[in-house]
C-alpha positions as CSV (number, residue, x, y, z in Angstrom):
1,M,30.3,8.6,-43.2
2,N,31.9,7.7,-39.9
3,T,35.6,7.3,-40.6
4,E,36.3,5.7,-37.2
5,L,33.6,3.0,-37.8
6,K,34.9,2.4,-41.3
7,T,38.4,1.9,-39.9
8,I,37.1,-0.7,-37.4
9,L,35.1,-2.5,-40.1
10,D,38.0,-2.6,-42.4
11,G,40.2,-4.0,-39.6
12,I,37.6,-6.8,-38.9
13,S,37.5,-7.6,-42.6
14,S,41.3,-7.8,-42.8
15,A,41.6,-10.0,-39.7
16,V,39.0,-12.5,-41.0
17,A,40.6,-12.5,-44.5
18,A,44.0,-13.2,-42.8
19,D,42.6,-16.0,-40.6
20,P,39.0,-17.3,-41.1
21,G,39.2,-18.6,-37.5
22,N,38.9,-14.9,-36.4
23,A,35.3,-15.0,-37.7
24,T,33.9,-17.2,-35.0
25,V,32.9,-15.6,-31.7
26,R,31.4,-17.2,-28.6
27,I,28.7,-15.1,-26.8
28,S,27.5,-16.0,-23.4
29,A,25.0,-14.9,-20.7
30,D,25.1,-15.9,-17.1
31,C,21.6,-15.8,-15.5
32,K,20.9,-16.3,-11.7
33,L,17.5,-16.5,-10.2
34,V,17.5,-14.1,-7.2
35,G,13.8,-13.7,-6.4
36,V,10.5,-15.3,-7.3
37,H,11.0,-14.3,-10.9
38,E,13.9,-11.8,-10.7
39,V,17.0,-12.8,-12.6
40,D,20.4,-11.1,-12.5
41,V,22.0,-11.4,-15.9
42,Q,25.7,-10.8,-16.6
43,L,26.7,-10.1,-20.2
44,D,30.4,-9.6,-20.9
45,G,30.9,-7.1,-18.1
46,H,27.4,-5.6,-18.3
47,A,24.4,-6.4,-16.1
48,I,20.7,-6.4,-16.7
49,K,17.8,-7.5,-14.7
50,S,14.8,-9.5,-15.8
51,D,11.6,-9.9,-13.8
52,Q,7.9,-10.2,-14.2
53,P,5.2,-7.8,-13.1
54,A,3.4,-8.1,-9.7
55,M,0.3,-9.6,-11.4
56,L,2.5,-12.6,-12.4
57,G,4.2,-12.9,-8.9
58,G,7.2,-10.8,-9.7
59,N,8.5,-7.5,-8.3
60,D,8.6,-5.7,-11.6
61,R,12.3,-4.8,-11.1
62,G,13.3,-5.5,-14.7
63,S,12.0,-6.2,-18.1
64,K,10.3,-9.4,-19.0
65,P,12.5,-11.9,-20.9
66,V,10.3,-11.6,-24.0
67,E,10.7,-7.8,-23.9
68,I,14.5,-8.2,-23.7
69,A,14.3,-10.5,-26.8
70,L,12.4,-7.8,-28.7
71,A,14.9,-5.2,-27.5
72,A,17.8,-7.4,-28.7
73,L,16.1,-7.6,-32.1
74,G,15.5,-3.8,-32.3
75,S,19.0,-2.9,-31.2
76,C,20.6,-5.4,-33.5
77,Q,18.5,-4.1,-36.4
78,A,19.6,-0.5,-35.6
79,Q,23.3,-1.5,-35.3
80,T,23.1,-3.6,-38.5
81,Y,21.6,-0.6,-40.3
82,R,24.6,1.5,-39.1
83,F,27.1,-1.1,-40.3
84,W,25.5,-1.6,-43.7
85,S,24.8,2.0,-44.3
86,E,28.6,2.6,-43.9
87,K,29.5,-0.3,-46.1
88,L,27.0,0.7,-48.9
89,G,27.6,4.4,-48.6
90,I,24.0,5.1,-47.8
91,R,23.5,8.2,-45.6
92,F,20.7,8.7,-43.0
93,D,19.9,11.3,-40.4
94,D,17.9,9.1,-38.1
95,I,16.8,5.5,-37.7
96,T,14.2,4.3,-35.2
97,V,13.2,0.6,-34.9
98,D,9.8,-0.1,-33.3
99,I,8.9,-3.8,-32.5
100,E,5.9,-5.5,-31.2
101,G,5.0,-9.2,-30.7
102,D,2.0,-11.3,-29.8
103,I,2.1,-14.1,-27.2
104,D,-0.8,-16.4,-26.3
105,I,-0.2,-17.0,-22.5
106,R,-2.1,-20.3,-22.7
107,G,1.2,-21.8,-24.0
108,I,3.3,-20.3,-21.3
109,F,1.1,-21.6,-18.5
110,G,0.2,-24.9,-20.0
111,L,-3.5,-24.0,-20.3
112,Q,-4.0,-25.5,-23.7
113,D,-2.0,-28.1,-25.5
114,G,-0.6,-27.1,-28.9
115,V,-0.4,-23.4,-28.1
116,R,3.1,-22.1,-28.7
117,P,4.6,-20.5,-25.6
118,G,6.7,-18.0,-27.6
119,F,5.8,-15.2,-30.0
120,G,3.1,-16.1,-32.5
121,G,4.2,-13.1,-34.6
122,V,6.6,-10.2,-34.4
123,R,6.3,-6.9,-36.4
124,V,9.3,-4.7,-37.0
125,N,8.9,-1.2,-38.3
126,V,12.0,0.8,-39.2
127,S,11.6,4.5,-39.7
128,I,14.4,6.2,-41.7
129,R,14.9,9.9,-42.2
130,G,17.6,11.0,-44.6
131,P,18.7,12.4,-48.0
132,E,18.7,9.1,-50.0
133,S,16.1,7.8,-52.5
134,R,13.5,5.3,-51.4
135,E,15.2,2.8,-53.6
136,R,18.5,3.2,-51.7
137,Y,16.8,2.7,-48.4
138,E,15.0,-0.3,-49.7
139,E,18.4,-1.7,-50.7
140,L,19.6,-1.1,-47.2
141,H,16.5,-2.6,-45.7
142,Q,16.9,-5.8,-47.7
143,T,20.6,-6.0,-46.9
144,V,20.0,-5.5,-43.2
145,N,17.4,-8.2,-43.1
146,A,19.8,-10.6,-44.8
147,H,22.6,-10.0,-42.3
148,C,21.0,-9.1,-38.9
149,P,22.1,-11.9,-36.5
150,V,19.2,-11.5,-34.1
151,L,16.6,-11.4,-36.9
152,D,18.2,-14.6,-38.2
153,M,17.7,-16.2,-34.7
154,F,14.0,-15.1,-34.8
155,T,13.3,-16.4,-38.3
156,M,15.5,-19.5,-38.7
157,P,15.7,-22.6,-36.5
158,V,18.7,-22.5,-34.2
159,P,19.9,-25.8,-32.7
160,V,19.7,-25.4,-28.9
161,T,20.8,-28.0,-26.4
162,T,19.9,-27.9,-22.7
163,A,21.4,-29.7,-19.8
164,I,21.0,-29.7,-16.0
165,S,23.8,-29.8,-13.4
166,L,23.1,-30.9,-9.9
167,N,25.3,-29.3,-7.3
């Protein structure tokens, strides 16, 4: 087990137990269109770039937003596996998360009414290598699926409000 991670997790648990207000965190992303489709994204001191391929009018200087969404799901799954493996005392040697999704572009481009513009389906495959029994890894899998915040956003409706500011 990772004792440094356990210390951090114990500290978080203690801080939330002492003041439940410590449990709520605001996350933000600042996105600026800088090209035809190119977007510079600032995330808490980190930068990423989103774009579209040339065949869609972009410069292919970054990942497509839907790819970034899948990457968010995969990385969150991997991190949630790490957290819960520590908490449950389940050892592993390696975890890989592979994700793919299907989109019908008719919805994106308004080519047919009633076609969803987002993913019609997403498949997540988690490969685990380690010394534990299949039952222990199944327990970990179920626990991760119950607690992964990005999986929750993909599978449960999230209230979203949009607004426009004219400058």
